[in-house]
C-alpha positions in Angstrom: -2.0 186.0 113.9 -3.9 184.4 111.0 -6.1 181.4 112.0 -6.4 178.2 110.0 -9.7 178.3 108.0 -11.1 175.3 109.8 -10.8 177.1 113.2 -12.5 180.2 111.7 -15.3 178.0 110.2 -15.8 176.3 113.5 -16.3 179.5 115.4 -18.5 180.9 112.6 -20.6 177.8 111.9 -21.5 176.1 115.2 -23.2 179.0 117.0 -25.3 177.8 120.0 -24.2 174.2 119.6 -22.6 172.2 122.3 -20.6 169.6 120.5 -20.0 166.8 122.9 -20.4 163.0 122.8 -18.3 160.0 122.0 -15.3 159.9 119.8 -14.4 156.3 119.3 -14.5 155.1 123.0 -13.7 158.5 124.6 -15.9 161.3 125.7 -15.2 164.5 123.8 -16.2 168.1 124.5 -15.6 171.0 122.1 -15.5 174.6 123.1 -19.0 176.0 122.8 -19.6 178.8 120.4 -21.7 181.5 122.1 -22.9 184.7 120.5 -21.4 186.9 123.2 -18.1 185.1 123.5 -15.1 187.4 123.1 -13.1 185.4 120.6 -10.3 187.9 120.4 -9.7 187.6 124.2 -10.1 183.8 124.0 -7.3 183.5 121.5 -5.1 186.1 123.2 -5.4 184.2 126.5 -4.4 181.0 124.8 -1.5 182.7 123.1 -0.3 184.3 126.3 -0.5 181.0 128.2 1.4 179.0 125.5 4.1 181.7 125.3 4.4 181.8 129.1 5.1 178.1 129.0 7.9 178.7 126.5 5.9 177.1 123.7 5.2 178.3 120.2 1.5 179.3 119.7 0.8 176.8 116.9 -1.7 174.5 118.5 -5.1 176.0 119.4 -7.0 174.3 122.2 -10.6 173.7 121.1 -11.8 171.2 123.7 -11.1 168.2 126.0 -11.1 164.4 125.7 -11.8 162.0 128.6 -11.2 159.8 130.5 -7.6 160.9 130.3 -8.4 164.6 130.6 -6.4 165.7 127.6 -6.7 168.8 125.6 -7.9 168.7 122.0 -5.8 171.0 119.9 -5.9 172.0 116.2 -2.7 172.6 114.5 -3.0 176.2 113.2 -0.7 175.4 110.2 -2.2 172.1 109.0 -5.7 172.0 110.5 -5.0 168.5 112.0 -6.6 167.7 115.3 -4.5 166.2 118.2 -5.0 165.2 121.8 -2.3 166.6 124.1 -1.2 165.1 127.4 -0.8 168.0 129.8 2.0 166.3 131.8 4.2 165.2 128.9 3.1 167.7 126.2 2.9 164.7 123.9 0.6 165.1 120.9 -1.4 162.2 119.4 -3.2 162.6 116.1 -7.0 162.3 116.4 -8.1 163.3 112.9 -6.7 164.8 109.8 -9.1 167.8 110.0 -11.5 169.4 112.4 -14.3 168.5 110.0 -13.3 164.8 110.2 -13.2 165.0 114.0 -16.6 166.6 114.3 -18.1 164.2 111.7 -17.0 161.2 113.9 -18.5 162.4 117.1 -21.5 160.4 118.2 -23.7 163.0 119.9 -25.1 162.5 123.4 -28.8 161.8 123.5 
């Protein structure tokens, strides 16, 4: 499964960073990139979960947004970032790219 370049860049560029803070008026937390993280297993687990739910493995979860406790997903085809409501599976566009999303996070102090 080829990954969108922005997902590859994220997991190759943000080593040791914990990206969390405010995105507009919501708290956002992105998956930490750790040196010993088994990325292959991470993506396989996501793929298995999506397929077990009868979904296409197109949206890759990369974090969470609160207070609504929704997932942050990146569309593996377009690179756009979405919030996903777990109960309805409804997607709402957050940013046109992962880079744009990261650029708009106001980091916690």
